[in-house]
PDB file of N, H, CA, C and O in Angstrom:
ATOM      1  N   MET A   1     -60.726 141.153  84.551  1.00  0.00           N
ATOM      2  CA  MET A   1     -60.431 142.230  85.469  1.00  0.00           C
ATOM      3  C   MET A   1     -61.090 141.965  86.830  1.00  0.00           C
ATOM      4  O   MET A   1     -60.492 142.203  87.879  1.00  0.00           O
ATOM      5  N   ILE A   2     -62.319 141.475  86.791  1.00  0.00           N
ATOM      6  H   ILE A   2     -62.805 141.282  85.939  1.00  0.00           H
ATOM      7  CA  ILE A   2     -63.028 141.191  88.036  1.00  0.00           C
ATOM      8  C   ILE A   2     -62.339 140.069  88.795  1.00  0.00           C
ATOM      9  O   ILE A   2     -62.198 140.126  90.016  1.00  0.00           O
ATOM     10  N   TYR A   3     -61.914 139.050  88.062  1.00  0.00           N
ATOM     11  H   TYR A   3     -62.029 139.004  87.070  1.00  0.00           H
ATOM     12  CA  TYR A   3     -61.300 137.894  88.712  1.00  0.00           C
ATOM     13  C   TYR A   3     -60.001 138.293  89.409  1.00  0.00           C
ATOM     14  O   TYR A   3     -59.753 137.857  90.533  1.00  0.00           O
ATOM     15  N   ILE A   4     -59.174 139.108  88.769  1.00  0.00           N
ATOM     16  H   ILE A   4     -59.376 139.462  87.856  1.00  0.00           H
ATOM     17  CA  ILE A   4     -57.904 139.519  89.386  1.00  0.00           C
ATOM     18  C   ILE A   4     -58.167 140.389  90.615  1.00  0.00           C
ATOM     19  O   ILE A   4     -57.426 140.322  91.596  1.00  0.00           O
ATOM     20  N   THR A   5     -59.215 141.200  90.564  1.00  0.00           N
ATOM     21  H   THR A   5     -59.817 141.255  89.768  1.00  0.00           H
ATOM     22  CA  THR A   5     -59.566 142.009  91.729  1.00  0.00           C
ATOM     23  C   THR A   5     -59.964 141.117  92.903  1.00  0.00           C
ATOM     24  O   THR A   5     -59.568 141.371  94.041  1.00  0.00           O
ATOM     25  N   LEU A   6     -60.746 140.075  92.629  1.00  0.00           N
ATOM     26  H   LEU A   6     -61.068 139.868  91.705  1.00  0.00           H
ATOM     27  CA  LEU A   6     -61.117 139.129  93.681  1.00  0.00           C
ATOM     28  C   LEU A   6     -59.892 138.413  94.242  1.00  0.00           C
ATOM     29  O   LEU A   6     -59.789 138.200  95.450  1.00  0.00           O
ATOM     30  N   PHE A   7     -58.964 138.043  93.358  1.00  0.00           N
ATOM     31  H   PHE A   7     -59.048 138.216  92.376  1.00  0.00           H
ATOM     32  CA  PHE A   7     -57.751 137.352  93.795  1.00  0.00           C
ATOM     33  C   PHE A   7     -56.896 138.265  94.676  1.00  0.00           C
ATOM     34  O   PHE A   7     -56.389 137.830  95.710  1.00  0.00           O
ATOM     35  N   ILE A   8     -56.738 139.506  94.280  1.00  0.00           N
ATOM     36  H   ILE A   8     -57.151 139.860  93.441  1.00  0.00           H
ATOM     37  CA  ILE A   8     -55.953 140.460  95.085  1.00  0.00           C
ATOM     38  C   ILE A   8     -56.604 140.663  96.448  1.00  0.00           C
ATOM     39  O   ILE A   8     -55.912 140.730  97.463  1.00  0.00           O
ATOM     40  N   THR A   9     -57.918 140.760  96.477  1.00  0.00           N
ATOM     41  H   THR A   9     -58.481 140.705  95.652  1.00  0.00           H
ATOM     42  CA  THR A   9     -58.637 140.897  97.743  1.00  0.00           C
ATOM     43  C   THR A   9     -58.372 139.704  98.647  1.00  0.00           C
ATOM     44  O   THR A   9     -58.145 139.864  99.846  1.00  0.00           O
ATOM     45  N   GLU A  10     -58.402 138.511  98.071  1.00  0.00           N
ATOM     46  H   GLU A  10     -58.587 138.382  97.097  1.00  0.00           H
ATOM     47  CA  GLU A  10     -58.125 137.292  98.842  1.00  0.00           C
ATOM     48  C   GLU A  10     -56.683 137.314  99.370  1.00  0.00           C
ATOM     49  O   GLU A  10     -56.436 136.929 100.513  1.00  0.00           O
ATOM     50  N   CYS A  11     -55.747 137.757  98.553  1.00  0.00           N
ATOM     51  H   CYS A  11     -55.947 138.070  97.624  1.00  0.00           H
ATOM     52  CA  CYS A  11     -54.349 137.869  98.993  1.00  0.00           C
ATOM     53  C   CYS A  11     -54.229 138.815 100.180  1.00  0.00           C
ATOM     54  O   CYS A  11     -53.579 138.490 101.174  1.00  0.00           O
ATOM     55  N   LEU A  12     -54.848 139.972 100.080  1.00  0.00           N
ATOM     56  H   LEU A  12     -55.375 140.236  99.273  1.00  0.00           H
ATOM     57  CA  LEU A  12     -54.762 140.950 101.160  1.00  0.00           C
ATOM     58  C   LEU A  12     -55.389 140.428 102.452  1.00  0.00           C
ATOM     59  O   LEU A  12     -54.871 140.686 103.538  1.00  0.00           O
ATOM     60  N   LYS A  13     -56.495 139.700 102.343  1.00  0.00           N
ATOM     61  H   LYS A  13     -56.916 139.491 101.461  1.00  0.00           H
ATOM     62  CA  LYS A  13     -57.116 139.111 103.536  1.00  0.00           C
ATOM     63  C   LYS A  13     -56.156 138.141 104.225  1.00  0.00           C
ATOM     64  O   LYS A  13     -56.030 138.144 105.449  1.00  0.00           O
ATOM     65  N   LYS A  14     -55.486 137.320 103.432  1.00  0.00           N
ATOM     66  H   LYS A  14     -55.589 137.318 102.437  1.00  0.00           H
ATOM     67  CA  LYS A  14     -54.552 136.346 104.004  1.00  0.00           C
ATOM     68  C   LYS A  14     -53.321 137.039 104.586  1.00  0.00           C
ATOM     69  O   LYS A  14     -52.818 136.632 105.633  1.00  0.00           O
ATOM     70  N   LEU A  15     -52.840 138.076 103.919  1.00  0.00           N
ATOM     71  H   LEU A  15     -53.249 138.407 103.068  1.00  0.00           H
ATOM     72  CA  LEU A  15     -51.649 138.783 104.396  1.00  0.00           C
ATOM     73  C   LEU A  15     -51.903 139.528 105.706  1.00  0.00           C
ATOM     74  O   LEU A  15     -50.989 139.676 106.517  1.00  0.00           O
ATOM     75  N   GLN A  16     -53.108 139.990 105.918  1.00  0.00           N
ATOM     76  H   GLN A  16     -53.851 139.870 105.259  1.00  0.00           H
ATOM     77  CA  GLN A  16     -53.433 140.696 107.164  1.00  0.00           C
ATOM     78  C   GLN A  16     -53.237 139.806 108.382  1.00  0.00           C
ATOM     79  O   GLN A  16     -52.945 140.303 109.470  1.00  0.00           O
ATOM     80  N   LYS A  17     -53.393 138.513 108.214  1.00  0.00           N
ATOM     81  H   LYS A  17     -53.630 138.110 107.330  1.00  0.00           H
ATOM     82  CA  LYS A  17     -53.297 137.576 109.330  1.00  0.00           C
ATOM     83  C   LYS A  17     -51.866 137.118 109.596  1.00  0.00           C
ATOM     84  O   LYS A  17     -51.621 136.412 110.575  1.00  0.00           O
ATOM     85  N   CYS A  18     -50.921 137.502 108.749  1.00  0.00           N
ATOM     86  H   CYS A  18     -51.120 138.075 107.954  1.00  0.00           H
ATOM     87  CA  CYS A  18     -49.544 137.029 108.876  1.00  0.00           C
ATOM     88  C   CYS A  18     -48.725 137.966 109.763  1.00  0.00           C
ATOM     89  O   CYS A  18     -48.807 139.189 109.654  1.00  0.00           O
ATOM     90  N   ALA A  19     -47.939 137.357 110.638  1.00  0.00           N
ATOM     91  H   ALA A  19     -47.873 136.363 110.726  1.00  0.00           H
ATOM     92  CA  ALA A  19     -47.113 138.130 111.560  1.00  0.00           C
ATOM     93  C   ALA A  19     -45.688 138.329 111.029  1.00  0.00           C
ATOM     94  O   ALA A  19     -45.024 139.301 111.388  1.00  0.00           O
ATOM     95  N   THR A  20     -45.225 137.423 110.188  1.00  0.00           N
ATOM     96  H   THR A  20     -45.764 136.634 109.896  1.00  0.00           H
ATOM     97  CA  THR A  20     -43.855 137.510 109.689  1.00  0.00           C
ATOM     98  C   THR A  20     -43.838 137.439 108.164  1.00  0.00           C
ATOM     99  O   THR A  20     -44.808 137.030 107.525  1.00  0.00           O
ATOM    100  N   ARG A  21     -42.721 137.845 107.616  1.00  0.00           N
ATOM    101  H   ARG A  21     -41.934 138.177 108.135  1.00  0.00           H
ATOM    102  CA  ARG A  21     -42.554 137.814 106.160  1.00  0.00           C
ATOM    103  C   ARG A  21     -42.565 136.372 105.651  1.00  0.00           C
ATOM    104  O   ARG A  21     -43.166 136.085 104.615  1.00  0.00           O
ATOM    105  N   SER A  22     -41.914 135.479 106.362  1.00  0.00           N
ATOM    106  H   SER A  22     -41.426 135.712 107.203  1.00  0.00           H
ATOM    107  CA  SER A  22     -41.873 134.091 105.915  1.00  0.00           C
ATOM    108  C   SER A  22     -43.264 133.455 105.948  1.00  0.00           C
ATOM    109  O   SER A  22     -43.604 132.660 105.072  1.00  0.00           O
ATOM    110  N   GLN A  23     -44.052 133.798 106.937  1.00  0.00           N
ATOM    111  H   GLN A  23     -43.775 134.444 107.649  1.00  0.00           H
ATOM    112  CA  GLN A  23     -45.425 133.304 106.999  1.00  0.00           C
ATOM    113  C   GLN A  23     -46.234 133.854 105.820  1.00  0.00           C
ATOM    114  O   GLN A  23     -47.027 133.130 105.218  1.00  0.00           O
ATOM    115  N   ALA A  24     -46.034 135.126 105.495  1.00  0.00           N
ATOM    116  H   ALA A  24     -45.389 135.714 105.984  1.00  0.00           H
ATOM    117  CA  ALA A  24     -46.733 135.742 104.364  1.00  0.00           C
ATOM    118  C   ALA A  24     -46.342 135.070 103.049  1.00  0.00           C
ATOM    119  O   ALA A  24     -47.200 134.799 102.209  1.00  0.00           O
ATOM    120  N   LEU A  25     -45.056 134.802 102.874  1.00  0.00           N
ATOM    121  H   LEU A  25     -44.359 135.022 103.557  1.00  0.00           H
ATOM    122  CA  LEU A  25     -44.602 134.122 101.660  1.00  0.00           C
ATOM    123  C   LEU A  25     -45.212 132.734 101.547  1.00  0.00           C
ATOM    124  O   LEU A  25     -45.607 132.314 100.459  1.00  0.00           O
ATOM    125  N   GLN A  26     -45.288 132.031 102.645  1.00  0.00           N
ATOM    126  H   GLN A  26     -44.967 132.372 103.528  1.00  0.00           H
ATOM    127  CA  GLN A  26     -45.877 130.696 102.648  1.00  0.00           C
ATOM    128  C   GLN A  26     -47.366 130.766 102.295  1.00  0.00           C
ATOM    129  O   GLN A  26     -47.857 129.944 101.521  1.00  0.00           O
ATOM    130  N   GLU A  27     -48.074 131.728 102.849  1.00  0.00           N
ATOM    131  H   GLU A  27     -47.674 132.396 103.478  1.00  0.00           H
ATOM    132  CA  GLU A  27     -49.499 131.894 102.547  1.00  0.00           C
ATOM    133  C   GLU A  27     -49.722 132.206 101.069  1.00  0.00           C
ATOM    134  O   GLU A  27     -50.628 131.652 100.447  1.00  0.00           O
ATOM    135  N   MET A  28     -48.895 133.093 100.503  1.00  0.00           N
ATOM    136  H   MET A  28     -48.159 133.543 101.008  1.00  0.00           H
ATOM    137  CA  MET A  28     -49.049 133.450  99.095  1.00  0.00           C
ATOM    138  C   MET A  28     -48.718 132.267  98.189  1.00  0.00           C
ATOM    139  O   MET A  28     -49.362 132.069  97.159  1.00  0.00           O
ATOM    140  N   HIS A  29     -47.726 131.493  98.570  1.00  0.00           N
ATOM    141  H   HIS A  29     -47.203 131.654  99.407  1.00  0.00           H
ATOM    142  CA  HIS A  29     -47.397 130.296  97.794  1.00  0.00           C
ATOM    143  C   HIS A  29     -48.560 129.307  97.834  1.00  0.00           C
ATOM    144  O   HIS A  29     -48.952 128.754  96.807  1.00  0.00           O
ATOM    145  N   SER A  30     -49.101 129.093  99.019  1.00  0.00           N
ATOM    146  H   SER A  30     -48.782 129.542  99.854  1.00  0.00           H
ATOM    147  CA  SER A  30     -50.231 128.175  99.166  1.00  0.00           C
ATOM    148  C   SER A  30     -51.436 128.642  98.356  1.00  0.00           C
ATOM    149  O   SER A  30     -52.109 127.837  97.712  1.00  0.00           O
ATOM    150  N   LEU A  31     -51.701 129.926  98.390  1.00  0.00           N
ATOM    151  H   LEU A  31     -51.155 130.580  98.913  1.00  0.00           H
ATOM    152  CA  LEU A  31     -52.824 130.474  97.632  1.00  0.00           C
ATOM    153  C   LEU A  31     -52.579 130.335  96.128  1.00  0.00           C
ATOM    154  O   LEU A  31     -53.498 130.040  95.364  1.00  0.00           O
ATOM    155  N   GLY A  32     -51.348 130.549  95.721  1.00  0.00           N
ATOM    156  H   GLY A  32     -50.601 130.789  96.342  1.00  0.00           H
ATOM    157  CA  GLY A  32     -51.006 130.472  94.303  1.00  0.00           C
ATOM    158  C   GLY A  32     -51.146 129.083  93.709  1.00  0.00           C
ATOM    159  O   GLY A  32     -51.452 128.949  92.524  1.00  0.00           O
ATOM    160  N   ILE A  33     -50.927 128.042  94.513  1.00  0.00           N
ATOM    161  H   ILE A  33     -50.679 128.152  95.475  1.00  0.00           H
ATOM    162  CA  ILE A  33     -51.009 126.682  93.973  1.00  0.00           C
ATOM    163  C   ILE A  33     -52.330 125.995  94.297  1.00  0.00           C
ATOM    164  O   ILE A  33     -52.570 124.868  93.865  1.00  0.00           O
ATOM    165  N   SER A  34     -53.184 126.672  95.057  1.00  0.00           N
ATOM    166  H   SER A  34     -52.989 127.588  95.408  1.00  0.00           H
ATOM    167  CA  SER A  34     -54.464 126.058  95.419  1.00  0.00           C
ATOM    168  C   SER A  34     -55.447 126.097  94.249  1.00  0.00           C
ATOM    169  O   SER A  34     -55.286 126.875  93.309  1.00  0.00           O
ATOM    170  N   LYS A  35     -56.463 125.245  94.328  1.00  0.00           N
ATOM    171  H   LYS A  35     -56.594 124.613  95.091  1.00  0.00           H
ATOM    172  CA  LYS A  35     -57.506 125.212  93.299  1.00  0.00           C
ATOM    173  C   LYS A  35     -58.254 126.535  93.332  1.00  0.00           C
ATOM    174  O   LYS A  35     -58.586 127.042  94.403  1.00  0.00           O
ATOM    175  N   PHE A  36     -58.514 127.080  92.177  1.00  0.00           N
ATOM    176  H   PHE A  36     -58.245 126.667  91.307  1.00  0.00           H
ATOM    177  CA  PHE A  36     -59.336 128.276  92.142  1.00  0.00           C
ATOM    178  C   PHE A  36     -60.682 127.925  91.533  1.00  0.00           C
ATOM    179  O   PHE A  36     -60.807 126.980  90.754  1.00  0.00           O
ATOM    180  N   TYR A  37     -61.670 128.697  91.902  1.00  0.00           N
ATOM    181  H   TYR A  37     -61.568 129.465  92.535  1.00  0.00           H
ATOM    182  CA  TYR A  37     -63.027 128.414  91.497  1.00  0.00           C
ATOM    183  C   TYR A  37     -63.388 129.178  90.227  1.00  0.00           C
ATOM    184  O   TYR A  37     -62.947 130.307  90.013  1.00  0.00           O
ATOM    185  N   ILE A  38     -64.191 128.541  89.401  1.00  0.00           N
ATOM    186  H   ILE A  38     -64.549 127.624  89.575  1.00  0.00           H
ATOM    187  CA  ILE A  38     -64.695 129.173  88.191  1.00  0.00           C
ATOM    188  C   ILE A  38     -66.213 129.252  88.319  1.00  0.00           C
ATOM    189  O   ILE A  38     -66.786 128.593  89.186  1.00  0.00           O
ATOM    190  N   PRO A  39     -66.879 130.044  87.475  1.00  0.00           N
ATOM    191  CA  PRO A  39     -68.338 130.113  87.552  1.00  0.00           C
ATOM    192  C   PRO A  39     -68.959 128.723  87.535  1.00  0.00           C
ATOM    193  O   PRO A  39     -68.574 127.855  86.752  1.00  0.00           O
ATOM    194  N   GLY A  40     -69.917 128.543  88.410  1.00  0.00           N
ATOM    195  H   GLY A  40     -70.230 129.248  89.046  1.00  0.00           H
ATOM    196  CA  GLY A  40     -70.589 127.258  88.543  1.00  0.00           C
ATOM    197  C   GLY A  40     -70.090 126.449  89.719  1.00  0.00           C
ATOM    198  O   GLY A  40     -70.817 125.600  90.235  1.00  0.00           O
ATOM    199  N   ASP A  41     -68.864 126.694  90.155  1.00  0.00           N
ATOM    200  H   ASP A  41     -68.273 127.384  89.736  1.00  0.00           H
ATOM    201  CA  ASP A  41     -68.333 126.017  91.339  1.00  0.00           C
ATOM    202  C   ASP A  41     -68.968 126.617  92.590  1.00  0.00           C
ATOM    203  O   ASP A  41     -69.328 127.794  92.611  1.00  0.00           O
ATOM    204  N   ILE A  42     -69.100 125.809  93.616  1.00  0.00           N
ATOM    205  H   ILE A  42     -68.808 124.853  93.599  1.00  0.00           H
ATOM    206  CA  ILE A  42     -69.720 126.254  94.867  1.00  0.00           C
ATOM    207  C   ILE A  42     -69.001 127.465  95.472  1.00  0.00           C
ATOM    208  O   ILE A  42     -69.664 128.368  95.981  1.00  0.00           O
ATOM    209  N   GLY A  43     -67.678 127.509  95.429  1.00  0.00           N
ATOM    210  H   GLY A  43     -67.139 126.775  95.015  1.00  0.00           H
ATOM    211  CA  GLY A  43     -66.925 128.581  96.072  1.00  0.00           C
ATOM    212  C   GLY A  43     -66.760 129.848  95.253  1.00  0.00           C
ATOM    213  O   GLY A  43     -66.171 130.810  95.745  1.00  0.00           O
ATOM    214  N   PHE A  44     -67.255 129.886  94.031  1.00  0.00           N
ATOM    215  H   PHE A  44     -67.734 129.104  93.632  1.00  0.00           H
ATOM    216  CA  PHE A  44     -67.098 131.081  93.195  1.00  0.00           C
ATOM    217  C   PHE A  44     -68.027 132.180  93.698  1.00  0.00           C
ATOM    218  O   PHE A  44     -69.234 131.960  93.799  1.00  0.00           O
ATOM    219  N   PRO A  45     -67.488 133.366  94.017  1.00  0.00           N
ATOM    220  CA  PRO A  45     -68.304 134.399  94.658  1.00  0.00           C
ATOM    221  C   PRO A  45     -69.309 135.102  93.745  1.00  0.00           C
ATOM    222  O   PRO A  45     -70.226 135.756  94.243  1.00  0.00           O
ATOM    223  N   LEU A  46     -69.164 134.986  92.442  1.00  0.00           N
ATOM    224  H   LEU A  46     -68.420 134.454  92.038  1.00  0.00           H
ATOM    225  CA  LEU A  46     -70.055 135.711  91.535  1.00  0.00           C
ATOM    226  C   LEU A  46     -70.903 134.782  90.669  1.00  0.00           C
ATOM    227  O   LEU A  46     -71.142 135.074  89.498  1.00  0.00           O
ATOM    228  N   ASN A  47     -71.351 133.683  91.232  1.00  0.00           N
ATOM    229  H   ASN A  47     -71.157 133.446  92.184  1.00  0.00           H
ATOM    230  CA  ASN A  47     -72.161 132.740  90.465  1.00  0.00           C
ATOM    231  C   ASN A  47     -73.454 133.356  89.940  1.00  0.00           C
ATOM    232  O   ASN A  47     -73.971 132.924  88.910  1.00  0.00           O
ATOM    233  N   SER A  48     -73.970 134.339  90.624  1.00  0.00           N
ATOM    234  H   SER A  48     -73.550 134.690  91.461  1.00  0.00           H
ATOM    235  CA  SER A  48     -75.215 134.972  90.169  1.00  0.00           C
ATOM    236  C   SER A  48     -74.984 135.859  88.943  1.00  0.00           C
ATOM    237  O   SER A  48     -75.938 136.223  88.255  1.00  0.00           O
ATOM    238  N   VAL A  49     -73.735 136.205  88.669  1.00  0.00           N
ATOM    239  H   VAL A  49     -72.960 135.909  89.228  1.00  0.00           H
ATOM    240  CA  VAL A  49     -73.414 137.100  87.557  1.00  0.00           C
ATOM    241  C   VAL A  49     -72.970 136.322  86.316  1.00  0.00           C
ATOM    242  O   VAL A  49     -73.295 136.707  85.193  1.00  0.00           O
ATOM    243  N   TYR A  50     -72.236 135.240  86.513  1.00  0.00           N
ATOM    244  H   TYR A  50     -71.972 134.927  87.425  1.00  0.00           H
ATOM    245  CA  TYR A  50     -71.672 134.494  85.395  1.00  0.00           C
ATOM    246  C   TYR A  50     -72.363 133.144  85.220  1.00  0.00           C
ATOM    247  O   TYR A  50     -72.772 132.503  86.188  1.00  0.00           O
ATOM    248  N   ALA A  51     -72.480 132.737  83.971  1.00  0.00           N
ATOM    249  H   ALA A  51     -72.148 133.258  83.185  1.00  0.00           H
ATOM    250  CA  ALA A  51     -73.092 131.440  83.665  1.00  0.00           C
ATOM    251  C   ALA A  51     -72.087 130.320  83.897  1.00  0.00           C
ATOM    252  O   ALA A  51     -70.884 130.492  83.701  1.00  0.00           O
ATOM    253  N   LYS A  52     -72.598 129.184  84.311  1.00  0.00           N
ATOM    254  H   LYS A  52     -73.575 129.044  84.470  1.00  0.00           H
ATOM    255  CA  LYS A  52     -71.794 127.990  84.505  1.00  0.00           C
ATOM    256  C   LYS A  52     -71.356 127.471  83.125  1.00  0.00           C
ATOM    257  O   LYS A  52     -72.141 127.507  82.177  1.00  0.00           O
ATOM    258  N   PRO A  53     -70.113 126.991  83.008  1.00  0.00           N
ATOM    259  CA  PRO A  53     -69.687 126.411  81.727  1.00  0.00           C
ATOM    260  C   PRO A  53     -70.618 125.255  81.340  1.00  0.00           C
ATOM    261  O   PRO A  53     -71.036 124.472  82.193  1.00  0.00           O
ATOM    262  N   ALA A  54     -70.933 125.161  80.060  1.00  0.00           N
ATOM    263  H   ALA A  54     -70.593 125.797  79.367  1.00  0.00           H
ATOM    264  CA  ALA A  54     -71.876 124.156  79.583  1.00  0.00           C
ATOM    265  C   ALA A  54     -71.311 122.744  79.616  1.00  0.00           C
ATOM    266  O   ALA A  54     -72.060 121.773  79.724  1.00  0.00           O
ATOM    267  N   ASN A  55     -69.983 122.629  79.523  1.00  0.00           N
ATOM    268  H   ASN A  55     -69.375 123.418  79.435  1.00  0.00           H
ATOM    269  CA  ASN A  55     -69.362 121.305  79.505  1.00  0.00           C
ATOM    270  C   ASN A  55     -67.918 121.400  79.975  1.00  0.00           C
ATOM    271  O   ASN A  55     -67.421 122.485  80.276  1.00  0.00           O
ATOM    272  N   ALA A  56     -67.254 120.260  80.033  1.00  0.00           N
ATOM    273  H   ALA A  56     -67.657 119.378  79.789  1.00  0.00           H
ATOM    274  CA  ALA A  56     -65.869 120.219  80.526  1.00  0.00           C
ATOM    275  C   ALA A  56     -64.919 120.994  79.617  1.00  0.00           C
ATOM    276  O   ALA A  56     -63.936 121.562  80.093  1.00  0.00           O
ATOM    277  N   THR A  57     -65.202 121.022  78.318  1.00  0.00           N
ATOM    278  H   THR A  57     -66.000 120.560  77.932  1.00  0.00           H
ATOM    279  CA  THR A  57     -64.357 121.761  77.386  1.00  0.00           C
ATOM    280  C   THR A  57     -64.404 123.256  77.683  1.00  0.00           C
ATOM    281  O   THR A  57     -63.367 123.918  77.716  1.00  0.00           O
ATOM    282  N   GLU A  58     -65.603 123.786  77.900  1.00  0.00           N
ATOM    283  H   GLU A  58     -66.445 123.248  77.873  1.00  0.00           H
ATOM    284  CA  GLU A  58     -65.738 125.202  78.246  1.00  0.00           C
ATOM    285  C   GLU A  58     -65.064 125.500  79.583  1.00  0.00           C
ATOM    286  O   GLU A  58     -64.423 126.540  79.734  1.00  0.00           O
ATOM    287  N   ALA A  59     -65.200 124.607  80.541  1.00  0.00           N
ATOM    288  H   ALA A  59     -65.721 123.762  80.418  1.00  0.00           H
ATOM    289  CA  ALA A  59     -64.560 124.800  81.847  1.00  0.00           C
ATOM    290  C   ALA A  59     -63.040 124.827  81.680  1.00  0.00           C
ATOM    291  O   ALA A  59     -62.368 125.669  82.276  1.00  0.00           O
ATOM    292  N   GLY A  60     -62.497 123.915  80.876  1.00  0.00           N
ATOM    293  H   GLY A  60     -63.044 123.231  80.392  1.00  0.00           H
ATOM    294  CA  GLY A  60     -61.060 123.893  80.620  1.00  0.00           C
ATOM    295  C   GLY A  60     -60.586 125.151  79.934  1.00  0.00           C
ATOM    296  O   GLY A  60     -59.514 125.668  80.251  1.00  0.00           O
ATOM    297  N   THR A  61     -61.371 125.649  78.996  1.00  0.00           N
ATOM    298  H   THR A  61     -62.241 125.229  78.739  1.00  0.00           H
ATOM    299  CA  THR A  61     -61.027 126.896  78.303  1.00  0.00           C
ATOM    300  C   THR A  61     -61.014 128.064  79.277  1.00  0.00           C
ATOM    301  O   THR A  61     -60.133 128.920  79.208  1.00  0.00           O
ATOM    302  N   MET A  62     -61.986 128.104  80.182  1.00  0.00           N
ATOM    303  H   MET A  62     -62.702 127.409  80.238  1.00  0.00           H
ATOM    304  CA  MET A  62     -62.053 129.190  81.160  1.00  0.00           C
ATOM    305  C   MET A  62     -60.849 129.145  82.102  1.00  0.00           C
ATOM    306  O   MET A  62     -60.244 130.177  82.392  1.00  0.00           O
ATOM    307  N   ILE A  63     -60.509 127.954  82.573  1.00  0.00           N
ATOM    308  H   ILE A  63     -61.000 127.116  82.338  1.00  0.00           H
ATOM    309  CA  ILE A  63     -59.347 127.807  83.459  1.00  0.00           C
ATOM    310  C   ILE A  63     -58.075 128.237  82.736  1.00  0.00           C
ATOM    311  O   ILE A  63     -57.240 128.935  83.311  1.00  0.00           O
ATOM    312  N   LYS A  64     -57.927 127.830  81.499  1.00  0.00           N
ATOM    313  H   LYS A  64     -58.606 127.263  81.032  1.00  0.00           H
ATOM    314  CA  LYS A  64     -56.751 128.196  80.698  1.00  0.00           C
ATOM    315  C   LYS A  64     -56.688 129.716  80.519  1.00  0.00           C
ATOM    316  O   LYS A  64     -55.616 130.308  80.639  1.00  0.00           O
ATOM    317  N   TYR A  65     -57.812 130.338  80.236  1.00  0.00           N
ATOM    318  H   TYR A  65     -58.683 129.857  80.138  1.00  0.00           H
ATOM    319  CA  TYR A  65     -57.860 131.781  80.052  1.00  0.00           C
ATOM    320  C   TYR A  65     -57.429 132.508  81.318  1.00  0.00           C
ATOM    321  O   TYR A  65     -56.619 133.433  81.261  1.00  0.00           O
ATOM    322  N   VAL A  66     -57.968 132.093  82.457  1.00  0.00           N
ATOM    323  H   VAL A  66     -58.626 131.341  82.504  1.00  0.00           H
ATOM    324  CA  VAL A  66     -57.659 132.771  83.720  1.00  0.00           C
ATOM    325  C   VAL A  66     -56.194 132.577  84.114  1.00  0.00           C
ATOM    326  O   VAL A  66     -55.568 133.501  84.631  1.00  0.00           O
ATOM    327  N   THR A  67     -55.653 131.407  83.878  1.00  0.00           N
ATOM    328  H   THR A  67     -56.162 130.656  83.458  1.00  0.00           H
ATOM    329  CA  THR A  67     -54.273 131.149  84.312  1.00  0.00           C
ATOM    330  C   THR A  67     -53.217 131.695  83.358  1.00  0.00           C
ATOM    331  O   THR A  67     -52.075 131.905  83.767  1.00  0.00           O
ATOM    332  N   GLU A  68     -53.568 131.925  82.114  1.00  0.00           N
ATOM    333  H   GLU A  68     -54.496 131.755  81.782  1.00  0.00           H
ATOM    334  CA  GLU A  68     -52.564 132.387  81.145  1.00  0.00           C
ATOM    335  C   GLU A  68     -52.659 133.873  80.839  1.00  0.00           C
ATOM    336  O   GLU A  68     -51.756 134.416  80.202  1.00  0.00           O
ATOM    337  N   ASN A  69     -53.703 134.540  81.262  1.00  0.00           N
ATOM    338  H   ASN A  69     -54.437 134.099  81.779  1.00  0.00           H
ATOM    339  CA  ASN A  69     -53.834 135.963  80.932  1.00  0.00           C
ATOM    340  C   ASN A  69     -53.657 136.839  82.112  1.00  0.00           C
ATOM    341  O   ASN A  69     -53.739 138.061  81.991  1.00  0.00           O
TER     342      ASN A  69
END
């Protein structure tokens, strides 16, 4: 729930800067296919709240969970 709230916030920030619908669609597409951060990554905003995955398997499981749910 927290992750989707952060994602929606990021979407709204990007949409505020768009002047046209086509620009907004392009921004949302770019955001949708860009790398997203998981706990432990430098760009993850809640690193102080969540533990870093212990290994690559846990990181893969976390990425799978976020992208499929």
